[in-house]
C-alpha positions in Angstrom: -52.0 -149.6 36.5 -49.7 -149.0 33.5 -49.6 -145.2 33.7 -47.0 -143.4 35.8 -49.3 -140.5 36.9 -53.0 -140.1 37.2 -54.1 -136.4 36.9 -57.6 -135.7 38.2 -59.7 -132.7 37.3 -61.4 -131.5 40.5 -64.9 -130.1 40.0 -67.3 -132.8 38.9 -64.6 -135.5 39.1 -63.6 -135.6 42.7 -66.1 -133.2 44.3 -69.7 -132.9 43.1 -69.5 -129.1 42.7 -70.5 -128.4 39.2 -74.3 -128.2 39.8 -73.7 -125.9 42.8 -71.2 -123.6 41.2 -73.0 -123.3 37.8 -76.3 -122.6 39.5 -74.7 -119.8 41.4 -72.7 -118.5 38.5 -75.8 -118.3 36.3 -77.7 -116.4 39.1 -74.9 -114.0 39.7 -74.5 -113.1 36.0 -78.2 -112.7 35.6 -78.3 -110.3 38.7 -75.7 -108.2 37.0 -77.7 -107.8 33.8 -76.3 -110.7 31.8 -79.1 -113.2 31.6 -77.7 -116.7 31.9 -79.4 -120.0 32.5 -77.9 -123.0 34.3 -77.6 -124.7 31.0 -75.8 -121.7 29.5 -73.3 -121.8 32.4 -72.7 -125.5 31.9 -72.2 -125.0 28.2 -70.0 -122.0 28.3 -68.0 -122.1 31.6 -67.9 -125.7 33.0 -64.3 -126.7 33.5 -62.9 -123.2 32.8 -61.0 -120.7 34.9 -62.7 -117.5 36.0 -60.9 -115.4 33.4 -63.0 -117.1 30.7 -66.2 -115.8 32.4 -64.8 -112.3 32.3 -63.5 -112.7 28.7 -66.8 -114.1 27.3 -69.0 -111.5 28.9 -66.8 -108.6 27.7 -66.6 -110.2 24.2 -70.4 -110.6 23.9 -71.6 -107.4 25.6 -68.7 -105.0 25.5 -69.1 -104.6 29.3 -66.7 -105.7 32.0 -67.8 -107.5 35.1 -67.4 -105.7 38.4 -64.0 -105.8 40.1 -65.4 -107.7 43.0 -67.2 -110.3 40.8 -64.8 -113.2 41.7 -64.9 -112.4 45.4 -68.7 -112.2 45.6 -69.1 -115.4 43.6 -66.6 -117.4 45.6 -68.1 -116.3 48.9 -71.5 -117.6 47.7 -69.9 -120.8 46.4 -68.0 -121.6 49.5 -71.0 -121.0 51.7 -73.0 -123.4 49.5 -70.2 -125.9 49.6 -70.4 -126.0 53.4 -74.1 -126.8 53.2 -74.3 -129.0 50.1 -71.0 -130.3 48.8 -70.3 -134.1 48.7 -67.5 -136.1 47.1 -68.4 -137.7 43.7 -69.7 -141.2 44.3 -66.8 -143.8 44.5 -64.1 -141.1 44.2 -62.9 -141.7 47.8 -62.6 -145.4 47.0 -60.5 -144.6 43.9 -58.1 -142.4 45.9 -57.8 -144.9 48.7 -56.9 -147.6 46.2 -54.3 -145.5 44.4 -52.7 -144.4 47.6 -52.6 -148.0 48.9 -51.0 -149.2 45.6 -48.5 -146.4 45.6 -49.7 -145.1 42.2 -48.7 -141.4 41.8 -51.7 -139.0 41.4 -52.5 -135.3 41.7 -55.3 -132.8 40.9 -55.1 -130.1 38.2 -58.0 -127.8 38.4 -59.2 -124.6 36.7 -60.4 -123.5 40.2 -58.3 -121.4 42.5 -56.1 -123.0 45.2 -58.6 -121.8 47.8 -61.6 -123.3 46.0 -59.8 -126.7 45.7 -58.9 -126.8 49.4 -62.3 -125.7 50.6 -63.9 -128.4 48.5 -61.5 -131.1 49.7 -61.8 -130.1 53.3 -65.6 -130.0 53.2 -65.8 -133.4 51.6 -63.0 -135.0 53.6 -60.8 -135.9 50.7 -58.1 -133.5 51.8 -56.4 -136.4 53.6 -55.3 -137.7 50.1 -53.9 -134.4 48.9 -50.9 -132.6 50.4 -49.8 -129.4 48.8 -47.4 -131.2 46.4 -50.4 -132.9 44.7 -52.5 -129.8 44.1 -52.2 -127.7 40.9 -54.4 -124.8 39.9 -54.8 -122.6 36.9 -53.4 -119.9 39.1 -50.1 -121.6 38.7 -49.9 -121.1 35.0 -50.6 -118.3 32.5 -53.5 -119.9 30.6 -56.2 -122.1 31.9 -57.9 -125.0 30.0 -58.3 -125.6 27.0 -54.6 -124.6 26.9 -52.4 -127.6 27.9 -50.3 -125.5 30.3 -51.8 -126.7 33.5 -51.5 -130.4 32.8 -48.0 -130.0 31.5 -47.0 -128.0 34.6 -48.5 -130.7 36.9 -46.6 -133.5 35.0 -43.4 -131.5 35.2 -43.7 -130.9 38.9 -44.6 -134.6 39.5 -41.6 -135.6 37.4 -43.5 -137.6 34.8 -43.3 -137.3 31.0 -46.6 -136.2 29.4 -47.0 -139.4 27.4 -46.9 -141.5 30.6 -49.8 -139.5 32.2 -53.5 -140.1 32.1 -56.0 -137.3 32.8 -59.5 -137.8 34.2 -61.8 -135.1 33.0 -65.5 -134.3 32.7 -65.5 -131.1 30.6 -64.9 -130.5 26.9 -62.4 -127.8 27.7 -60.5 -130.2 30.0 -60.4 -133.0 27.4 -59.1 -130.6 24.8 -56.4 -129.4 27.2 -55.3 -133.0 27.9 -55.2 -133.9 24.2 -53.1 -130.8 23.5 -50.7 -131.8 26.3 -50.1 -135.2 24.6 -51.8 -137.2 27.4 -54.4 -139.9 27.3 -57.7 -138.6 28.8 -60.7 -140.5 30.1 -63.9 -138.7 29.9 -66.3 -138.9 32.9 -69.8 -138.8 31.5 -71.9 -138.7 34.7 -72.8 -135.1 33.9 -71.5 -134.5 30.4 -72.9 -136.4 27.4 -70.2 -138.6 25.8 -70.8 -136.8 22.5 -69.5 -133.6 24.0 -66.1 -135.1 24.9 -64.6 -135.8 21.5 -61.0 -136.8 21.5 -61.2 -138.7 24.8 -59.2 -141.9 24.9 -62.1 -143.6 26.6 -65.3 -142.8 28.4 -66.9 -144.0 31.6 -70.0 -143.1 33.6 -69.3 -144.4 37.1 -66.2 -143.5 39.0 -66.0 -147.1 40.3 -65.2 -148.1 36.7 -62.1 -145.9 36.4 -59.3 -148.1 37.8 -60.2 -151.3 36.0 -60.5 -149.2 32.8 -57.0 -147.7 33.3 -55.5 -151.0 34.1 -56.8 -152.5 30.9 -55.8 -149.4 28.8 -52.2 -150.5 28.2 -52.2 -154.1 29.3 
């Protein structure tokens, strides 16, 4: 490993939550009179913080979402996580190897701290993430595609941006990493490679990640 810090996105990269959360987000928006398909939700909101949902709905319709929108949505998501959520295939092996080799890593997610922790606890990957390794869009003023979250994570971990590598599966996340001046590897298990322009490299199976990163600067 030739990078000094590996920064993981969470949803869709470590925990297989994107199908669950986007299904429920589309249903919730549709219930409230904003017809949204699963495909619409993936296109417009995957990888983003909740404020983007509010902003886009208001921009498109002139209407604000209810004040309890986030609370209702998260309650449904967390209940579904308890029933359905699993780690991304091979993600636990990647974390185990990084920890065994002493390679610094962290997670930087558009999701709230509560959402990150619920997902980690449910899937059992919480054992690899103490509080010092978890960063959320709640910690910064702007979520992805702004670079703020990745820059904040690097600063807190004590690593220069150019020595970091980001692992992302969303177009917004790739844009944020590029804006932060970091290399970024796009995970294409759910997102077509063509939708991740600007990525340093692409891979489809999480088991490919560490060999890919080891070759990157060798």
